MIKOL-843645 format. One record per atom (N, C-alpha, C): atom name; z, y, x. Coordinates in nm, 3 decimals, decimal comma, m for minus. Layout:
<lumfis>
+------+---------+---------+---------+
! atom !      up !   north !    east !
+------+---------+---------+---------+
!   CA !       Z !       Y !       X !
...
+------+---------+---------+---------+
</lumfis>
This chain:
<lumfis>
+------+---------+---------+---------+
! atom !      up !   north !    east !
+------+---------+---------+---------+
!    N !   6,461 !  11,785 !  10,593 !
!   CA !   6,504 !  11,660 !  10,651 !
!    C !   6,598 !  11,589 !  10,554 !
!    N !   6,584 !  11,458 !  10,542 !
!   CA !   6,658 !  11,384 !  10,440 !
!    C !   6,800 !  11,345 !  10,482 !
!    N !   6,829 !  11,338 !  10,611 !
!   CA !   6,961 !  11,296 !  10,654 !
!    C !   6,975 !  11,146 !  10,671 !
!    N !   6,875 !  11,070 !  10,632 !
!   CA !   6,877 !  10,925 !  10,649 !
!    C !   6,797 !  10,886 !  10,773 !
!    N !   6,847 !  10,791 !  10,847 !
!   CA !   6,774 !  10,736 !  10,961 !
!    C !   6,691 !  10,620 !  10,907 !
!    N !   6,575 !  10,653 !  10,848 !
!   CA !   6,495 !  10,551 !  10,780 !
!    C !   6,453 !  10,436 !  10,871 !
!    N !   6,409 !  10,462 !  10,995 !
!   CA !   6,373 !  10,347 !  11,079 !
!    C !   6,489 !  10,249 !  11,100 !
!    N !   6,611 !  10,302 !  11,122 !
!   CA !   6,726 !  10,214 !  11,140 !
!    C !   6,761 !  10,141 !  11,011 !
!    N !   6,753 !  10,211 !  10,898 !
!   CA !   6,782 !  10,147 !  10,769 !
!    C !   6,679 !  10,038 !  10,738 !
!    N !   6,553 !  10,065 !  10,769 !
!   CA !   6,448 !   9,966 !  10,743 !
!    C !   6,469 !   9,843 !  10,832 !
!    N !   6,505 !   9,864 !  10,960 !
!   CA !   6,533 !   9,750 !  11,049 !
!    C !   6,650 !   9,668 !  10,995 !
!    N !   6,756 !   9,738 !  10,954 !
!   CA !   6,874 !   9,668 !  10,903 !
!    C !   6,841 !   9,590 !  10,776 !
!    N !   6,765 !   9,652 !  10,687 !
!   CA !   6,732 !   9,587 !  10,560 !
!    C !   6,632 !   9,475 !  10,573 !
!    N !   6,524 !   9,502 !  10,645 !
!   CA !   6,416 !   9,403 !  10,651 !
!    C !   6,436 !   9,298 !  10,760 !
!    N !   6,495 !   9,338 !  10,872 !
!   CA !   6,518 !   9,239 !  10,978 !
!    C !   6,656 !   9,175 !  10,965 !
!    N !   6,758 !   9,258 !  10,948 !
!   CA !   6,894 !   9,206 !  10,941 !
!    C !   6,923 !   9,131 !  10,812 !
!    N !   6,886 !   9,192 !  10,699 !
!   CA !   6,912 !   9,129 !  10,569 !
!    C !   6,796 !   9,045 !  10,519 !
!    N !   6,685 !   9,051 !  10,589 !
!   CA !   6,564 !   8,975 !  10,554 !
!    C !   6,512 !   9,008 !  10,413 !
!    N !   6,520 !   9,137 !  10,378 !
!   CA !   6,465 !   9,182 !  10,251 !
!    C !   6,315 !   9,202 !  10,265 !
!    N !   6,244 !   9,179 !  10,158 !
!   CA !   6,102 !   9,213 !  10,159 !
!    C !   6,091 !   9,365 !  10,149 !
!    N !   5,979 !   9,424 !  10,191 !
!   CA !   5,965 !   9,569 !  10,176 !
!    C !   5,985 !   9,614 !  10,031 !
!    N !   5,931 !   9,538 !   9,937 !
!   CA !   5,947 !   9,574 !   9,795 !
!    C !   6,095 !   9,574 !   9,755 !
!    N !   6,169 !   9,472 !   9,795 !
!   CA !   6,312 !   9,464 !   9,761 !
!    C !   6,389 !   9,577 !   9,829 !
!    N !   6,353 !   9,608 !   9,953 !
!   CA !   6,420 !   9,716 !  10,025 !
!    C !   6,403 !   9,849 !   9,952 !
!    N !   6,282 !   9,882 !   9,914 !
!   CA !   6,255 !  10,012 !   9,853 !
!    C !   6,307 !  10,022 !   9,709 !
!    N !   6,339 !   9,911 !   9,647 !
!   CA !   6,396 !   9,913 !   9,512 !
!    C !   6,547 !   9,938 !   9,514 !
!    N !   6,611 !   9,923 !   9,630 !
!   CA !   6,756 !   9,944 !   9,641 !
!    C !   6,789 !  10,093 !   9,641 !
!    N !   6,905 !  10,124 !   9,589 !
!   CA !   6,957 !  10,259 !   9,605 !
!    C !   7,027 !  10,265 !   9,741 !
!    N !   7,048 !  10,384 !   9,796 !
!   CA !   7,123 !  10,392 !   9,922 !
!    C !   7,263 !  10,330 !   9,910 !
!    N !   7,329 !  10,346 !   9,796 !
!   CA !   7,462 !  10,287 !   9,777 !
!    C !   7,455 !  10,134 !   9,781 !
!    N !   7,354 !  10,076 !   9,719 !
!   CA !   7,339 !   9,930 !   9,721 !
!    C !   7,313 !   9,880 !   9,863 !
!    N !   7,230 !   9,952 !   9,938 !
!   CA !   7,200 !   9,913 !  10,075 !
!    C !   7,326 !   9,921 !  10,161 !
!    N !   7,404 !  10,028 !  10,147 !
!   CA !   7,530 !  10,040 !  10,222 !
!    C !   7,622 !   9,923 !  10,191 !
!    N !   7,634 !   9,887 !  10,064 !
!   CA !   7,720 !   9,776 !  10,025 !
!    C !   7,672 !   9,645 !  10,089 !
!    N !   7,543 !   9,622 !  10,086 !
!   CA !   7,488 !   9,499 !  10,144 !
!    C !   7,509 !   9,493 !  10,295 !
!    N !   7,511 !   9,610 !  10,359 !
!   CA !   7,531 !   9,616 !  10,503 !
!    C !   7,679 !   9,615 !  10,542 !
!    N !   7,767 !   9,611 !  10,441 !
!   CA !   7,910 !   9,603 !  10,467 !
!    C !   7,975 !   9,736 !  10,495 !
!    N !   7,908 !   9,846 !  10,463 !
!   CA !   7,963 !   9,978 !  10,486 !
!    C !   8,029 !  10,028 !  10,358 !
!    N !   8,134 !  10,104 !  10,373 !
!   CA !   8,200 !  10,161 !  10,257 !
!    C !   8,267 !  10,057 !  10,171 !
!    N !   8,311 !   9,949 !  10,231 !
!   CA !   8,373 !   9,841 !  10,158 !
!    C !   8,510 !   9,873 !  10,108 !
!    N !   8,564 !   9,985 !  10,152 !
!   CA !   8,698 !  10,020 !  10,108 !
!    C !   8,802 !   9,977 !  10,207 !
!    N !   8,926 !   9,992 !  10,168 !
!   CA !   9,037 !   9,960 !  10,255 !
!    C !   9,052 !   9,809 !  10,271 !
!    N !   9,102 !   9,770 !  10,385 !
!   CA !   9,128 !   9,629 !  10,410 !
!    C !   9,245 !   9,583 !  10,323 !
!    N !   9,250 !   9,456 !  10,288 !
!   CA !   9,363 !   9,407 !  10,208 !
!    C !   9,493 !   9,423 !  10,285 !
!    N !   9,602 !   9,429 !  10,211 !
!   CA !   9,733 !   9,446 !  10,273 !
!    C !   9,768 !   9,324 !  10,357 !
!    N !   9,819 !   9,351 !  10,477 !
!   CA !   9,865 !   9,243 !  10,564 !
!    C !  10,018 !   9,233 !  10,556 !
!    N !  10,075 !   9,143 !  10,634 !
!   CA !  10,220 !   9,120 !  10,627 !
!    C !  10,299 !   9,246 !  10,663 !
!    N !  10,254 !   9,320 !  10,764 !
!   CA !  10,324 !   9,442 !  10,805 !
!    C !  10,323 !   9,544 !  10,691 !
!    N !  10,213 !   9,554 !  10,620 !
!   CA !  10,205 !   9,646 !  10,507 !
!    C !  10,299 !   9,604 !  10,395 !
!    N !  10,306 !   9,474 !  10,370 !
!   CA !  10,397 !   9,423 !  10,267 !
!    C !  10,542 !   9,448 !  10,306 !
!    N !  10,576 !   9,423 !  10,433 !
!   CA !  10,712 !   9,448 !  10,479 !
!    C !  10,750 !   9,595 !  10,465 !
!    N !  10,658 !   9,685 !  10,497 !
!   CA !  10,685 !   9,829 !  10,483 !
!    C !  10,704 !   9,865 !  10,336 !
!    N !  10,625 !   9,807 !  10,249 !
!   CA !  10,638 !   9,833 !  10,106 !
!    C !  10,771 !   9,782 !  10,053 !
!    N !  10,812 !   9,664 !  10,096 !
!   CA !  10,940 !   9,608 !  10,053 !
!    C !  11,058 !   9,692 !  10,104 !
!    N !  11,046 !   9,745 !  10,225 !
!   CA !  11,153 !   9,829 !  10,279 !
!    C !  11,163 !   9,960 !  10,202 !
!    N !  11,050 !  10,016 !  10,164 !
!   CA !  11,049 !  10,144 !  10,092 !
!    C !  11,092 !  10,127 !   9,947 !
!    N !  11,061 !  10,015 !   9,886 !
!   CA !  11,089 !   9,991 !   9,743 !
!    C !  11,156 !   9,856 !   9,724 !
!    N !  11,281 !   9,840 !   9,768 !
!   CA !  11,347 !   9,709 !   9,755 !
!    C !  11,374 !   9,676 !   9,608 !
!    N !  11,375 !   9,545 !   9,579 !
!   CA !  11,413 !   9,500 !   9,445 !
!    C !  11,560 !   9,530 !   9,424 !
!    N !  11,595 !   9,558 !   9,300 !
!   CA !  11,736 !   9,579 !   9,269 !
!    C !  11,804 !   9,443 !   9,264 !
!    N !  11,928 !   9,438 !   9,311 !
!   CA !  12,001 !   9,312 !   9,309 !
!    C !  12,056 !   9,287 !   9,170 !
!    N !  12,096 !   9,163 !   9,145 !
!   CA !  12,149 !   9,124 !   9,015 !
!    C !  12,268 !   9,211 !   8,978 !
!    N !  12,281 !   9,242 !   8,850 !
!   CA !  12,394 !   9,318 !   8,801 !
!    C !  12,373 !   9,468 !   8,807 !
!    N !  12,268 !   9,516 !   8,873 !
!   CA !  12,243 !   9,660 !   8,878 !
!    C !  12,185 !   9,705 !   8,745 !
!    N !  12,217 !   9,827 !   8,709 !
!   CA !  12,164 !   9,886 !   8,586 !
!    C !  12,015 !   9,916 !   8,607 !
!    N !  11,931 !   9,865 !   8,517 !
!   CA !  11,788 !   9,889 !   8,529 !
!    C !  11,742 !  10,009 !   8,448 !
!    N !  11,835 !  10,077 !   8,384 !
!   CA !  11,800 !  10,199 !   8,313 !
!    C !  11,700 !  10,178 !   8,202 !
!    N !  11,704 !  10,064 !   8,135 !
!   CA !  11,611 !  10,039 !   8,024 !
!    C !  11,480 !   9,979 !   8,066 !
!    N !  11,461 !   9,948 !   8,194 !
!   CA !  11,335 !   9,888 !   8,241 !
!    C !  11,318 !   9,748 !   8,191 !
+------+---------+---------+---------+
</lumfis>
């Protein structure tokens, strides 16, 4: 068994993405996943993430020793 749900992938590729059968079968599984929006990676940082980052790593204030930075 291959582990791929080929009927579902074919529906997504040919019906959802409107690929021709030839174009569908020329894709690698990684390319098809990317086109379907899967495995896109982490979402971009939002304001809450930026605030947490700033709290964890505050900028040094003027006059502080930067240690050669």
